[in-house]
C-alpha positions in Angstrom: -39.4 -8.0 11.5 -41.5 -5.0 10.8 -45.2 -4.8 10.9 -48.4 -2.8 10.3 -51.9 -3.6 11.4 -52.5 -5.7 8.4 -49.2 -7.5 7.6 -45.8 -8.3 9.0 -42.6 -8.5 6.9 -39.4 -10.4 7.7 -36.6 -9.4 7.5 -37.0 -5.7 8.0 -34.1 -5.0 5.6 -33.2 -6.4 2.2 -29.6 -7.8 2.4 -27.8 -8.7 -0.8 -24.4 -10.5 -0.9 -22.9 -8.2 -3.6 -20.6 -9.6 -6.3 -19.8 -8.0 -9.6 -21.5 -9.5 -12.7 -23.6 -11.8 -10.6 -27.3 -11.9 -9.7 -28.2 -12.2 -6.0 -31.6 -12.4 -4.2 -33.3 -11.8 -0.9 -36.5 -13.4 0.2 -39.2 -11.5 2.2 -41.9 -13.3 4.2 -45.2 -11.5 4.3 -47.6 -12.6 7.0 -51.3 -11.6 7.1 -52.1 -10.6 10.7 -55.9 -10.4 10.2 -58.9 -12.5 9.4 -59.4 -10.6 6.2 -58.0 -11.1 2.7 -55.1 -8.6 2.3 -53.7 -7.5 -1.0 -50.1 -6.2 -1.3 -47.9 -4.4 -3.8 -44.2 -3.9 -3.9 -42.6 -0.7 -5.2 -38.9 0.4 -5.4 -37.0 3.5 -6.1 -34.8 1.6 -8.6 -37.1 -0.6 -10.6 -34.5 -1.3 -13.3 -32.1 -2.9 -10.8 -34.5 -5.3 -9.1 -36.7 -8.1 -10.2 -39.6 -8.7 -7.8 -41.9 -11.8 -8.0 -44.6 -11.6 -7.1 -44.8 -7.8 -7.0 -48.5 -8.0 -6.4 -50.6 -10.6 -4.5 -53.4 -11.5 -2.2 -52.7 -13.2 1.2 -55.5 -15.2 2.8 -56.4 -14.7 6.5 -53.5 -15.6 8.9 -51.6 -17.0 5.9 -48.2 -15.9 4.5 -46.3 -15.8 1.2 -42.7 -15.4 0.0 -41.6 -12.5 -2.2 -38.3 -13.0 -3.9 -36.4 -9.8 -4.8 -33.5 -10.3 -7.2 -30.7 -7.8 -7.6 -29.6 -7.8 -11.3 -25.9 -8.2 -12.1 -24.0 -5.0 -11.6 -20.9 -3.8 -13.4 -19.4 -1.7 -10.7 -19.4 -1.4 -6.9 -21.5 1.4 -5.3 -19.5 4.1 -3.4 -18.4 2.7 -0.1 -20.7 -0.3 -0.6 -23.6 2.0 0.5 -27.0 1.6 -1.1 -29.7 4.3 -1.1 -32.4 2.2 -2.8 -35.6 1.7 -0.9 -38.7 -0.5 -1.1 -42.3 0.2 -0.2 -44.8 -2.5 0.6 -48.4 -1.3 0.4 -51.3 -3.4 1.7 -55.0 -3.1 1.9 -58.1 -5.2 2.7 -60.0 -6.7 -0.2 -63.1 -8.7 -0.7 -63.0 -12.4 0.4 -61.8 -14.8 -2.3 -60.4 -12.0 -4.4 -57.8 -13.2 -6.8 -54.8 -11.1 -7.7 -56.0 -11.0 -11.3 -59.3 -9.5 -10.1 -57.8 -6.5 -8.3 -59.1 -3.2 -9.6 -56.4 -0.8 -11.1 -57.0 1.7 -8.3 -56.6 -0.9 -5.5 -53.5 0.9 -4.1 -54.6 4.4 -5.0 -55.2 6.5 -1.9 -57.1 9.0 -3.8 -59.8 6.4 -4.6 -60.6 6.4 -0.9 -59.0 3.0 -0.1 -57.3 2.6 3.2 -53.6 1.8 2.4 -51.0 0.9 4.8 -47.3 1.2 3.9 -44.1 -0.4 5.1 -40.7 1.0 4.1 -37.7 -1.3 3.7 -34.1 -0.3 3.3 -31.4 -2.1 1.2 -28.0 -3.2 2.4 -25.1 -4.7 0.3 -22.8 -7.2 2.0 -19.4 -7.6 0.5 -18.1 -11.1 0.0 -15.0 -10.1 1.9 -16.9 -8.9 4.9 -17.3 -10.9 8.2 -20.8 -11.7 7.0 -19.4 -13.2 3.8 -18.2 -16.8 3.4 -16.1 -18.0 6.3 -15.1 -20.9 4.1 -13.4 -18.5 1.6 -11.3 -17.1 4.5 -10.3 -20.6 5.6 -9.3 -21.5 2.1 -7.2 -18.3 1.7 -5.5 -19.0 5.0 -4.6 -22.5 3.9 -3.2 -21.3 0.6 -1.0 -18.8 2.5 0.4 -21.5 4.8 1.0 -23.7 1.8 2.9 -20.9 -0.1 5.0 -20.2 3.0 6.0 -23.8 3.4 6.9 -24.1 -0.3 9.1 -21.0 -0.1 10.9 -22.3 2.9 11.4 -25.7 1.2 12.9 -23.9 -1.9 15.3 -22.0 0.3 16.5 -25.2 2.0 17.0 -26.9 -1.4 19.1 -23.9 -2.5 21.2 -24.1 0.7 21.8 -27.8 0.2 22.9 -27.3 -3.4 25.3 -24.5 -2.3 26.8 -26.8 0.3 27.3 -29.6 -2.2 29.0 -27.2 -4.7 31.2 -25.8 -1.8 32.4 -29.3 -0.9 33.1 -30.1 -4.6 35.2 -26.9 -5.0 37.1 -27.7 -1.8 37.9 -31.2 -3.1 39.1 -29.7 -6.4 41.2 -27.2 -4.6 42.9 -29.9 -2.4 43.6 -31.9 -5.6 45.2 -28.9 -7.2 47.4 -28.3 -4.2 48.6 -31.9 -4.3 49.4 -31.5 -8.0 51.4 -28.3 -7.3 53.5 -30.1 -4.7 54.5 -32.6 -7.3 55.3 -30.1 -10.0 57.8 -27.2 -9.9 57.0 -25.7 -13.3 56.8 -21.9 -12.9 54.1 -21.7 -15.7 52.0 -24.2 -14.0 52.3 -22.3 -10.7 51.1 -19.1 -12.3 48.1 -20.9 -13.9 47.4 -22.6 -10.5 47.5 -19.2 -8.7 44.8 -17.8 -11.1 42.6 -20.9 -10.7 42.9 -20.8 -6.9 41.9 -17.1 -7.0 38.8 -17.8 -9.1 37.9 -20.7 -6.8 38.3 -18.5 -3.8 35.8 -15.9 -5.1 33.3 -18.6 -5.9 33.8 -20.3 -2.6 33.3 -17.1 -0.7 30.0 -16.4 -2.6 28.7 -19.8 -1.9 29.6 -19.7 1.8 27.8 -16.4 2.1 24.7 -17.9 0.4 24.9 -20.9 2.7 25.0 -19.0 6.0 22.4 -16.4 4.9 19.8 -19.1 4.1 17.3 -20.1 6.9 18.4 -23.1 8.9 15.1 -23.9 10.6 13.4 -27.2 9.8 
């Protein structure tokens, strides 16, 4: 909280959760510290970026009001997420029962002889990915990562099991071909069998390599 003799403002810094193409806002609480009616006016160094309501008002003695400052949707991030914008909150005592529509145009003009107090407020942008952002988002991202890892491990296990089945099938076919060769003495058949056995050997070696290189953890 920051304060002058007339008013106190909380928080003492405008913090905006910055997201591209999205509006965001920050509420300021203005408290009248006196038994007088106090008028205030909000000014900013970047009036096109912010929407302030109300930007002018009158606070009754010991009363308070809320000022909502809206950051318009931005198309790009500021350098290093640093903001140099500033706000100025001016305040002055006015006649009792003065309405905001009755304020003279020179109410906040020091040259008119009015006693004006000023409070300066800085602006800070908070990234959605920072520790001050949503913890729920971090929790959801962690859960997604765990789910993706489990799915990848399951896929590897399925590939390992499929390779093991194909290896057993090839071994059975090889054993059957050996039995057939024992029953036949045809030289032509032996040559064809030798080629087939060679091809099966290459495939078997590849599948065994895949089998033993896959993770075996449950």
